[in-house]
C-alpha positions as CSV (number, residue, x, y, z in Angstrom):
1,M,0.0,-0.2,0.3
2,K,2.7,2.4,-0.9
3,I,2.6,5.1,-2.9
4,L,5.0,8.0,-4.3
5,I,3.7,11.8,-4.0
6,L,5.6,14.2,-5.9
7,C,4.9,17.4,-4.7
8,D,6.2,21.2,-5.3
9,L,5.2,21.7,-2.0
10,F,5.1,19.9,1.6
11,P,5.2,20.9,4.8
12,P,6.3,22.3,7.1
13,A,6.3,25.0,4.0
14,F,2.5,26.0,2.5
15,G,1.6,22.6,1.8
16,P,-1.6,21.9,3.0
17,R,-3.5,19.6,0.9
18,M,-0.7,16.8,0.3
19,G,-0.1,17.5,4.3
20,Y,-3.2,17.0,5.4
21,L,-3.8,13.9,2.4
22,C,-0.6,12.0,4.1
23,K,-2.2,12.5,7.3
24,Y,-5.2,10.4,6.6
25,L,-3.3,8.1,4.2
26,R,-1.4,6.6,7.0
27,R,-4.2,6.2,9.1
28,A,-5.9,4.4,6.3
29,G,-3.2,2.1,5.9
30,W,-1.2,3.6,2.9
31,E,2.2,4.4,3.4
32,P,3.0,7.3,1.5
33,V,6.9,8.6,0.7
34,V,7.4,12.4,-0.5
35,I,10.0,13.7,-2.6
36,T,9.3,18.0,-2.5
37,E,11.3,20.6,-2.9
38,S,13.2,22.0,0.2
39,V,11.5,25.9,1.0
40,P,12.5,27.5,4.5
41,D,8.8,28.2,5.8
42,E,7.4,26.7,9.1
43,T,3.8,27.6,8.4
44,F,3.2,23.8,8.6
45,A,5.5,22.4,10.8
46,F,3.5,20.3,13.0
47,L,2.6,17.9,10.2
48,K,6.3,17.6,8.7
49,E,6.8,14.4,10.7
50,E,4.3,12.3,9.7
51,V,5.6,10.8,6.8
52,E,9.0,10.0,4.5
53,T,10.2,13.1,2.9
54,V,13.7,14.0,0.6
55,R,14.0,17.2,0.2
56,I,15.8,18.7,-2.8
57,R,17.2,22.1,-2.4
58,Y,17.4,24.1,-5.2
59,Y,18.7,27.5,-4.0
60,H,21.8,27.9,-1.7
61,A,22.9,31.6,-2.5
62,R,22.6,34.1,0.4
63,G,22.4,37.9,-0.1
64,R,19.9,39.4,-1.9
65,F,22.1,40.1,-5.1
66,F,23.4,36.4,-5.2
67,G,19.8,35.5,-4.4
68,A,18.8,37.0,-7.6
69,L,21.2,35.7,-9.7
70,E,20.9,32.3,-8.7
71,W,17.3,32.5,-9.3
72,G,17.4,33.7,-12.5
73,C,20.5,31.0,-13.4
74,I,18.0,28.6,-12.4
75,F,14.8,29.6,-14.1
76,L,16.3,29.8,-17.7
77,L,18.0,26.1,-17.1
78,D,14.5,25.3,-15.6
79,L,12.9,27.1,-18.6
80,L,15.7,25.8,-21.8
81,F,16.8,21.8,-20.1
82,G,13.5,21.0,-17.3
83,Y,16.3,21.5,-14.4
84,K,14.3,21.2,-11.7
85,D,12.4,18.4,-12.6
86,Y,15.7,16.1,-13.9
87,R,16.7,16.6,-10.4
88,M,13.7,15.2,-9.0
89,Y,13.5,12.4,-11.3
90,R,17.0,11.4,-10.4
91,K,15.8,11.1,-6.6
92,A,12.8,9.1,-7.3
93,L,14.7,6.7,-9.1
94,K,16.3,6.1,-5.8
95,L,13.4,5.5,-4.0
96,I,11.7,3.2,-6.5
97,R,14.3,0.9,-5.9
98,K,13.6,0.5,-2.7
99,H,9.9,0.6,-2.5
100,P,7.1,-1.9,-3.8
101,F,5.2,1.6,-4.7
102,R,1.7,1.1,-6.2
103,L,1.0,4.6,-7.8
104,V,2.8,7.8,-8.1
105,L,0.6,10.7,-7.6
106,C,2.1,14.6,-8.6
107,S,0.7,17.3,-6.9
108,T,1.4,21.1,-8.1
109,Y,0.3,24.6,-8.4
110,R,1.4,25.1,-12.0
111,T,3.7,22.5,-13.8
112,F,6.6,21.4,-11.6
113,P,6.9,18.9,-10.8
114,L,4.5,17.1,-13.0
115,P,7.1,16.3,-16.0
116,A,9.4,14.2,-13.7
117,A,6.5,12.3,-12.4
118,R,5.1,11.3,-15.8
119,R,9.0,10.4,-16.5
120,I,8.9,8.0,-13.1
121,A,5.8,6.4,-13.4
122,R,6.7,5.1,-16.9
123,K,9.8,4.0,-15.9
124,A,8.3,2.2,-12.7
125,R,5.6,1.2,-14.8
126,L,3.1,2.7,-12.4
127,P,0.0,4.8,-13.0
128,L,-0.1,8.3,-12.5
129,V,-2.5,10.5,-10.8
130,A,-2.3,14.4,-11.5
131,D,-3.8,16.3,-8.9
132,L,-3.8,20.4,-10.4
133,R,-4.3,23.0,-7.0
134,D,-4.3,25.9,-9.5
135,I,-3.8,26.4,-12.9
136,V,-2.7,29.3,-14.7
137,E,-5.8,29.8,-16.5
138,Q,-7.8,30.8,-13.6
139,A,-6.4,34.3,-13.3
140,E,-5.0,37.0,-15.6
141,G,-1.3,37.9,-15.5
142,H,1.4,36.9,-13.8
143,E,0.1,36.1,-10.3
144,F,2.0,32.6,-10.5
145,V,5.5,33.6,-11.4
146,A,6.8,34.6,-7.9
147,H,9.7,36.9,-8.9
148,T,10.1,39.9,-10.9
149,L,12.3,40.2,-13.8
150,P,14.2,43.3,-15.2
151,G,12.1,45.3,-17.5
152,W,14.4,45.9,-20.1
153,W,12.2,46.9,-23.2
154,G,9.2,44.5,-22.4
155,L,12.0,41.5,-22.5
156,D,10.4,40.5,-18.7
157,R,7.1,39.9,-20.2
158,W,8.2,38.3,-23.3
159,I,10.2,35.8,-21.0
160,I,7.8,35.6,-18.1
161,S,4.5,34.6,-21.1
162,A,6.9,31.6,-22.7
163,F,7.9,30.4,-19.4
164,L,3.6,30.0,-18.7
165,R,3.2,28.9,-22.4
166,H,6.0,26.2,-22.0
167,G,4.9,25.2,-18.6
168,R,1.4,24.9,-20.0
169,R,2.7,22.9,-22.7
170,Q,4.4,20.4,-20.7
171,R,1.6,20.1,-18.2
172,N,-0.8,19.2,-21.0
173,R,1.2,16.6,-22.4
174,V,1.6,15.1,-18.9
175,L,-1.9,15.3,-18.0
176,G,-2.7,13.5,-21.2
177,D,-0.9,10.4,-20.3
178,A,-2.5,10.7,-16.5
179,A,-4.8,7.5,-15.7
180,R,-6.7,9.8,-13.3
181,I,-6.8,14.1,-12.6
182,T,-8.2,15.5,-9.4
183,S,-8.3,18.9,-8.8
184,V,-10.1,21.7,-6.5
185,S,-13.3,23.5,-7.8
186,P,-16.2,22.4,-11.1
187,W,-14.2,25.5,-12.8
188,H,-11.0,23.7,-12.9
189,V,-12.9,19.9,-13.7
190,A,-14.6,21.5,-16.6
191,L,-11.9,22.8,-18.3
192,L,-8.8,20.2,-17.8
193,K,-11.2,17.7,-19.0
194,S,-10.3,19.2,-22.7
195,F,-7.4,17.3,-21.9
196,N,-8.4,14.5,-20.2
197,P,-11.7,12.8,-19.6
198,R,-10.4,11.5,-16.6
199,V,-10.9,14.2,-14.3
200,E,-12.3,14.2,-10.5
201,L,-13.0,16.8,-8.1
202,I,-11.6,17.0,-5.1
203,Y,-12.2,20.3,-3.2
204,N,-9.6,22.3,-0.7
205,G,-10.5,21.6,2.6
206,Y,-10.1,21.3,6.7
207,D,-8.9,19.4,9.5
208,P,-11.9,18.5,11.5
209,E,-9.3,18.0,14.4
210,L,-8.0,21.7,14.3
211,F,-11.3,23.1,12.4
212,H,-14.7,23.0,14.5
213,P,-16.8,25.6,16.3
214,A,-15.2,26.8,19.7
215,P,-17.0,30.3,20.0
216,V,-14.9,32.7,22.3
217,R,-16.4,35.9,23.4
218,S,-14.3,38.7,22.3
219,R,-13.6,42.4,23.6
220,Q,-13.8,43.7,20.2
221,F,-15.7,43.2,17.3
222,Y,-13.0,41.4,15.1
223,I,-13.1,41.2,11.4
224,T,-10.4,39.0,10.6
225,Y,-8.5,38.3,7.3
226,T,-5.6,35.9,7.0
227,G,-3.6,35.0,4.2
228,R,-1.9,36.7,1.0
229,I,-3.3,39.8,-1.3
230,I,-0.5,40.3,-3.3
231,Y,2.0,38.0,-5.0
232,A,5.7,38.7,-4.1
233,G,7.2,40.8,-6.7
234,H,3.4,41.9,-8.2
235,T,1.4,44.6,-7.9
236,L,-2.8,44.2,-6.5
237,N,-4.4,43.1,-9.3
238,R,-8.0,44.3,-8.3
239,A,-10.1,42.1,-10.7
240,L,-8.8,39.3,-8.2
241,R,-8.9,40.4,-5.1
242,D,-10.6,43.9,-4.1
243,P,-11.9,45.2,-1.0
244,E,-13.6,48.1,-1.6
245,L,-17.2,46.9,-0.5
246,L,-16.0,46.4,3.0
247,F,-14.5,49.8,3.1
248,R,-17.7,51.3,1.7
249,A,-19.8,49.7,3.8
250,L,-17.0,50.6,7.1
251,V,-17.8,54.3,6.1
252,R,-21.0,54.4,6.7
253,L,-21.2,52.2,9.8
254,D,-18.6,54.7,11.2
255,E,-20.0,57.7,9.9
256,E,-23.7,56.3,11.5
257,Q,-21.6,55.4,14.9
258,V,-22.8,52.1,14.7
259,I,-19.2,50.7,15.1
260,T,-16.2,52.9,16.9
261,P,-12.6,52.1,16.8
262,E,-12.9,51.0,20.8
263,T,-15.1,48.4,19.8
264,C,-14.5,47.3,16.5
265,C,-11.2,45.8,14.1
266,V,-10.1,44.4,11.1
267,R,-7.5,42.4,11.6
268,W,-5.3,41.6,8.8
269,F,-2.8,38.7,9.9
270,T,-0.5,38.9,6.0
271,D,3.1,39.6,4.4
272,E,4.3,43.2,4.8
273,K,3.5,44.0,0.7
274,S,-0.7,43.0,1.0
275,Q,-0.3,45.1,4.4
276,Q,1.1,48.5,2.5
277,F,-1.4,47.9,0.1
278,I,-4.8,47.8,3.0
279,R,-2.7,50.8,5.0
280,Q,-3.1,52.9,1.3
281,E,-6.3,51.9,1.0
282,A,-7.5,52.5,4.7
283,E,-6.3,56.1,4.4
284,K,-8.0,57.2,1.4
285,Y,-11.0,56.2,3.2
286,A,-10.0,57.4,6.6
287,L,-10.5,53.9,8.3
288,T,-6.7,53.8,9.4
289,K,-8.5,53.9,12.8
290,Y,-9.7,50.4,12.7
291,M,-6.6,48.3,10.9
292,A,-4.7,46.0,12.6
293,F,-1.5,44.3,11.1
294,Y,0.0,41.0,12.0
295,S,2.4,38.8,10.3
296,Y,1.3,35.5,8.9
297,V,1.0,32.7,12.3
298,P,1.8,29.2,12.3
299,A,-1.2,27.1,11.0
300,S,-1.9,25.7,14.1
301,R,-2.6,28.7,15.7
302,V,-5.1,29.7,12.8
303,P,-8.1,27.7,14.6
304,A,-8.1,29.9,17.6
305,L,-8.0,33.1,15.9
306,L,-11.0,31.9,13.5
307,N,-13.3,31.2,16.9
308,E,-12.3,34.3,18.5
309,S,-13.6,36.2,15.4
310,A,-16.7,38.0,14.6
311,V,-16.7,37.5,10.7
312,L,-14.1,35.9,8.6
313,L,-13.5,37.7,5.3
314,V,-12.7,36.9,1.8
315,L,-11.5,38.5,-0.7
316,T,-11.9,37.8,-4.3
317,N,-14.1,39.3,-7.3
318,R,-16.2,38.4,-10.1
319,T,-15.6,35.6,-12.1
320,G,-14.5,36.6,-15.6
321,E,-12.6,36.7,-18.4
322,Q,-10.2,39.4,-16.1
323,G,-11.4,37.9,-12.5
324,P,-10.5,34.7,-10.7
325,K,-11.8,31.7,-11.9
326,G,-12.6,28.7,-9.6
327,V,-10.4,29.8,-6.8
328,M,-11.6,28.5,-3.8
329,T,-8.6,28.6,-1.2
330,T,-8.3,26.6,2.3
331,K,-8.8,29.1,4.4
332,F,-12.2,29.4,2.8
333,F,-13.1,26.2,3.8
334,E,-11.2,26.3,7.7
335,A,-13.8,29.7,7.9
336,L,-16.9,27.7,6.9
337,A,-15.7,24.6,9.6
338,V,-15.4,26.8,12.8
339,G,-19.4,27.9,12.1
340,K,-18.5,32.1,12.1
341,P,-20.2,34.1,9.4
342,V,-18.3,34.2,6.2
343,L,-18.2,38.0,4.2
344,C,-17.2,37.6,1.0
345,V,-16.0,40.3,-1.1
346,R,-16.6,40.6,-3.9
347,G,-18.8,37.6,-4.6
348,D,-17.6,35.5,-7.3
349,E,-21.0,35.0,-8.9
350,G,-19.3,31.6,-9.5
351,C,-18.2,28.4,-7.4
352,L,-17.2,29.7,-4.1
353,E,-20.6,31.9,-3.9
354,E,-22.3,28.7,-5.0
355,V,-20.9,26.8,-1.8
356,I,-21.2,30.0,0.5
357,N,-25.4,30.0,-0.2
358,R,-25.5,26.0,-0.3
359,T,-23.9,26.0,3.3
360,R,-25.3,28.7,4.3
361,A,-22.3,30.0,5.9
362,G,-22.6,34.1,5.3
363,L,-22.7,36.6,2.6
364,S,-21.5,36.8,-1.2
365,A,-21.7,40.2,-1.6
366,H,-22.2,42.2,-4.6
367,R,-23.5,45.4,-3.4
368,A,-21.8,47.8,-0.6
369,E,-25.6,47.8,1.0
370,E,-25.7,44.4,1.4
371,V,-22.4,44.5,3.1
372,Y,-23.1,47.1,5.8
373,R,-26.6,45.3,6.5
374,F,-24.8,41.9,6.9
375,L,-22.2,44.0,9.8
376,E,-24.7,45.5,11.2
377,T,-27.0,42.3,11.7
378,H,-24.1,40.3,13.1
379,Y,-22.0,43.5,15.4
380,R,-25.7,43.9,17.3
381,Q,-25.5,40.4,17.7
382,W,-21.9,40.3,19.2
383,Q,-23.3,43.3,21.3
384,A,-25.9,41.6,22.8
385,T,-23.6,38.2,23.5
386,G,-20.3,38.8,23.2
387,L,-19.9,36.5,19.9
388,T,-21.7,35.3,16.3
389,T,-22.5,32.7,15.4
390,V,-24.4,31.5,11.8
391,E,-27.1,28.9,11.3
392,A,-24.6,26.8,8.6
393,N,-26.0,23.8,7.2
394,R,-22.8,21.7,9.1
395,E,-23.8,18.5,7.1
396,E,-22.7,20.3,3.5
397,I,-19.6,21.9,5.6
398,R,-18.6,18.1,6.8
399,K,-18.2,17.2,2.9
400,F,-15.2,19.3,2.9
401,S,-13.5,17.8,5.6
402,R,-9.5,16.3,4.8
403,E,-10.6,12.9,5.8
404,T,-13.7,13.1,3.6
405,Q,-11.0,14.2,0.9
406,A,-8.6,11.2,1.9
407,R,-11.4,8.9,1.2
408,Q,-12.1,10.3,-2.4
409,F,-8.3,10.0,-3.1
410,I,-8.3,6.6,-1.7
411,H,-11.5,5.6,-3.7
412,I,-9.5,6.5,-6.8
413,F,-6.0,4.6,-5.5
414,E,-7.8,1.5,-5.0
415,E,-9.5,1.7,-8.6
416,I,-6.7,2.3,-10.5
417,T,-5.2,-0.4,-8.8
418,N,-7.7,-3.0,-8.6
419,S,-8.1,-2.2,-12.3
420,R,-4.6,-3.6,-13.6
């Protein structure tokens, strides 16, 4: 019952989908072995001891200049020769000689390490399952490129566009050979079926052992956001995430003296670049007095933050040619799990909004007036009781637990291996 997993990120780095999957695979009798890139991040440190893990360190340089130079060199080596995939394939070769694997699973947010996974699956004559957490088609622009390049005569756009086209071609070749593909939203499934009809939906989710209703009375009406708003090296793309409706509603609540800075606080647990943007926006609306900023916290602390909050914020925008498509992040499902009102601004009018409405978990807002009424209602509830609740459909929410999703993966694995 051994399975080889190749993935771009894995705990302790930000890799909740595969980290939680391995946790529940082991409980079900499967033995996963993971190969991943070594990333200096401890967000999910509590999951890192679950499985045997081989980590490949691609970057060694110290200092800003040498770090950027090394990144650029590896970027070009990867674009021209598939450098990162080749190194991962060599590591996988050593593992398949030691373990009797039943199949290969590859999880990625872009393309790497899909080519390595296909190559090792062919070498070992094993079926390949490709799990795509995100795909480049879901957002306009270059959101998936973590670094910026020098903007010499538009050369940066040309290189990045070439990189993304090359990645899509590689991805699509691998998808055509996969025994099964899994992805995270109905929109993703529909698009990926054009490359391979064997696609199944497995949402992102929450760990039921960590995320569950445990309401705490708080001294302030906390509106809480956890996560990134702007990716490193980029400016805000308002087509993807736009907090305007929230700020407009807060202005009205402040002007009507429904809320005060002593009783209401919007908390942002995010990176410095995202904090800078929110500060600028808050200044435009004269709302700085309501804002509080914090750095990222370990994932193990997030359940307590959510349970002490009054409203949980999700930032997105309307699905469309320029807007987000099928984006349903882990933090959204964790917000569902704790039973607090979820405020999505602006509502995507797509997959995310459908789940909010189906679970009755909160509001997918289209207008500032809706946000105003939603916040006012829950603020009055908090004033009366010291906390907020929502009459959500718990049966629907349980469908998004990581344990349930592990059973979905296991069903796929068993179906594939039994048919061989």
